[in-house]
N, C-alpha and C positions, 0 to 999 in steps of 0.2 A: 528499537533501533527500524527503518524505513529503508524502503531498499526503492529507488526509482527505475519504475518497469518501463521501458517505452511500446513496451509489446504486451502486454495489457490492458484490455479496455478497460474497465471498470479497478478501482481502486479492491484492491485484499487486505486481510486483517487474518494474523489469525483465530480460526475459529476458537480453540479454548477458552481467548480472552473474552471476548468478546460473549461466550458464556457464565465463563467469574463471571462478569458486571453484570449479568441477569438478564440479559435484555435477551428475547425474544424470535425466533424464523419471523422475515414478513410475507416469507415464498421463498422463492428461488429461480435458480439459472441450471443453466448447461453451459458451462468452460470447455473450449477447449484445448487442450493440455498437451505433451508430448505424448501423454499415453493413450489419447482419443478423450472423448465429449465426458467430462462429469460433472457430474449434478452438485450442486452446491446450495447452501442456503444465503441468504439476505438477509441483511440488519440494518435500523436505521443506525446510523453513525454522523458524529460530530471530530473531526481532525483538529487538531490545533499546530503550529509549530512553534514551538518556546521560543522565543526573544522577540518574533517578528511581527508578531501580534497579528500575526497570520489564522486566521478560523474558515475551517468548510465544515458545511455542513449539506447531505446527502442524503438525496430519496433512501440511498443504500448502499452499503458495502457491501462485499462479496465473504462470508468465513469461510476460508482453505487452513489448508493445513501446512503449517509452515517449518514441522519440527527439525531438527535438528542442518536447519541452516543459522547462517554464522555468516560474519563480516567479520574480518580483522583488520583492528587501524590500528595504532602509535600507542591509542590506551587500551587495546587488549581486544579478546573476541566478544563481538555481542550478540547475541540474536538478534537473525530478523521477526518481527513480526509485523509490517505490513509491508505490504506489495502499491506505489504511488503510480496510478494509471495514467492513461492520454483524459481520464472523464478531470483531472487536477491539473494536468500537464496545457488541458484546452486550454486553460487563462493562464495560462505562464506562458515567460521568452521565456526557453531554458537554452546557453548554449553552453558547449562542454566545448572542453580546450585539451584535446588529447595531448599538447605538444609540451602542456605547463603542467596538464593535473589538476585544469582548475573547470569549475563548474559554473555560471552567474545564471538565478533567476531573476528575472522582474515582475510585474506587474502591471 
């Protein structure tokens, strides 16, 4: 499960997953967090959005610890493994209708 995070400059992926995939860091970045600046590894990545035929190759994604982050849906509780940041959102027209509880994304 990925969460759209309008406050995130870069797209982030749970680092344990990136390591399980055997990816090696290609550098690091300092991120501003609620707890202050934190050093994170950067990894090469490509994200695909099933069913939409949308994929995006990145120079890098940021490896972060998303342990314990979940979203509750009608289908159950799902772990969050990625944060979709403004680097992806910059290519989208993203509309949130809070009254109707709807999100529309177009390209």
